[in-house]
N, C-alpha and C positions, 0 to 999 in steps of 0.2 A: 837627433832630436834634443836629448839632454842639454847640451852646450847651449842651445837656443831658450829653453826655459830657464836655464842658470842666469842667462844675460837678461832675460825679461824680468827675472825676480831682482836682480842687482838694479837695474835701471829704474825699477819700481821704489826702492830705497833711498836712491839718490836725491830724488826731488824732497823727500821728507828730510834728508840729512840738510840740503842745502836750505830749504825755505821753512822748516820746522822751527829753527831757532827765532824766527819772526814772531811766531807764537807764544814762545818762552820770553821774548824780550818784552813783551807788552806788560808783564807783571812784575816790572823792576827787579829782576833777577840779576844777580852778579854775573859781571862777564865770563868768570869761571864756570860757573854752572851752565851758562848757555853754550860755552866751548865743549865741555864735557859731555852735555846733551847731544849737540851735533856730532861731534866724534864717535858717540856711542851710536848714532843711527848710521853713520859711514861706516862703521865695522860691519855691520850686517851685510851692507852693500858689498863690500871685500870679500865677506865669507861666500858670497854666490858668485863673485867676478872671478877669483882665481880658480876654483874648480872649472869653472866654463871656459876660461883660457886654456886651461891643461887638457880638458877633455875634447875641445873643439879642436885643438891641433891632431888629433886623430882622425877628425872627420872631415875637416876643410882645410883648404889652404890659407894661408896668411891673410891673403886679399879678401878671399870669400868671408873669413873669420870677421875681419874689420868692417867688411860692407854690412853684413849681418849684425853686429855690435853698433853701427852707424844707423842703420834703418830702425832698430828698436828703440834707440835713444832718442832719433828725432821724432818718432810715433809718441813715445811718453811724455817727453817735454812739450810737444805740441798740445797735446791731451790736458796737461798743466795748463799751459798757456791759455787755453780758451776756456779752461774751467769746467771741462766735460768729465776730469778726472776727480771722483769726489775726495780722494785721499790727498791730493794734492790742493784741491780747493779749499779744503777744510783747515789746511795748516797755514795757508796764506790769509788771513783774516784780514789784514790791511795792505793797501795798495804800496807797490814798491815805490820807494822814494829815490 
């Protein structure tokens, strides 16, 4: 169960890293500041992803682990796309161009 929780945490941080820079970019920030901000958010996703992969190898086969990861990723990104995940909707204030 621990790997699933870690994967869930990791996949919640990734949309914040990928789409969070859009919120920062609206304030005429420098490209360096925007990049550092995105990489800092992605760092936290990796802090959950790596332990999830390591501990998950003891519970699941590689195929099972990948399927769980894919399901969680699809669920989180679908929630963001539909605007039902408030943390993702708050970071994407402007429409994608």
